C-alpha positions in Angstrom: 0.0 0.0 0.0 1.4 3.4 -0.9 2.2 5.8 1.8 0.4 9.1 2.1 2.6 12.2 1.5 1.8 15.7 2.4 1.2 18.2 -0.4 3.5 20.7 1.3 6.5 18.5 0.9 9.0 17.5 3.6 9.0 19.2 6.9 11.2 22.3 7.1 13.0 23.0 10.4 13.8 26.6 11.1 16.6 27.9 13.3 15.7 30.2 16.2 18.6 32.5 15.6 18.4 34.7 12.5 20.8 33.8 9.7 23.1 36.2 8.0 20.8 36.2 5.0 17.8 37.4 7.0 20.0 40.0 8.7 20.9 41.3 5.3 17.2 41.6 4.3 16.5 43.4 7.5 19.4 45.8 6.8 18.1 46.4 3.2 14.6 47.1 4.6 16.0 49.5 7.1 18.0 51.3 4.4 15.0 51.6 2.1 12.9 52.9 4.9 15.5 55.5 5.8 15.7 56.6 2.2 11.9 56.8 1.9 11.7 58.9 5.1 14.4 61.2 3.7 12.6 61.6 0.4 9.3 62.3 2.1 11.0 64.8 4.5 13.1 66.8 2.0 11.6 66.5 -1.5 8.8 68.8 -2.5 5.4 67.1 -2.4 4.9 67.0 -6.2 8.1 65.0 -6.6 7.7 62.5 -3.8 6.0 59.8 -5.8 8.3 60.0 -8.8 11.3 59.9 -6.5 10.0 56.9 -4.6 9.3 55.3 -7.9 12.9 55.7 -9.0 14.1 54.4 -5.6 11.9 51.3 -5.6 12.6 50.4 -9.3 16.4 50.9 -8.8 16.3 48.8 -5.6 14.3 46.0 -7.3 16.7 45.9 -10.3 19.7 45.9 -7.9 18.4 43.0 -6.0 17.6 41.1 -9.2 21.0 41.8 -10.6 22.7 40.8 -7.4 20.7 37.6 -7.3 21.7 36.8 -10.9 25.4 37.5 -10.2 25.3 35.5 -7.0 23.7 32.5 -8.8 20.4 32.4 -6.9 17.8 30.4 -8.8 14.1 30.8 -8.9 11.6 28.4 -7.4 13.7 27.0 -4.5 11.7 27.4 -1.3 9.6 30.2 0.1 10.1 33.9 -0.2 13.1 34.5 -2.5 15.0 37.5 -3.6 13.2 37.4 -6.9 9.8 37.9 -5.1 11.1 40.9 -3.2 12.7 42.4 -6.4 9.5 41.9 -8.3 7.4 43.5 -5.6 9.7 46.5 -5.4 9.6 47.0 -9.2 5.8 46.6 -9.2 5.4 49.1 -6.4 7.8 51.5 -8.2 5.8 51.4 -11.4 2.6 51.8 -9.4 4.0 54.9 -7.7 5.0 56.3 -11.1 1.5 55.8 -12.4 -0.1 57.4 -9.4 2.1 60.5 -9.6 0.5 63.7 -10.9 2.6 64.4 -14.0 1.4 68.0 -14.5 2.4 69.1 -11.0 5.7 67.3 -11.2 6.6 68.8 -14.6 5.6 72.3 -13.6 7.6 72.1 -10.4 10.7 70.8 -12.3 10.3 73.7 -14.7 10.2 76.1 -11.7 13.2 74.4 -10.2 15.1 74.8 -13.4 14.4 78.5 -13.6 14.8 79.4 -9.8 17.2 76.8 -8.6 16.9 73.8 -6.3 17.7 75.5 -3.0 14.4 77.5 -3.1 12.3 74.3 -3.1 14.0 72.1 -0.5 12.3 72.2 2.9 
């Protein structure tokens, strides 16, 4: 008689102590959070979403490029770097689509004529 196997696959044991990989993800999340807070605090309101879009897309592409260079493969286990990179790029494109292009372009034109120092908070 065949034995019954779980659909989830073999049992996965997890260590209690965080590994170096999870600490790297925590550091990356803290860095992105600090960059986001800096953008929100110092960039004019019309340029916040375009700046966040550039930040998220660049971070997503950097993670994907780093994973490709490091030899990480897709489809091995749970949450992978590819999932995080894809989510960041998706959120970056969503932020770009939500941005008000007219306000951002007019502010960029004003910054070009008057200088950047007049618009930083």
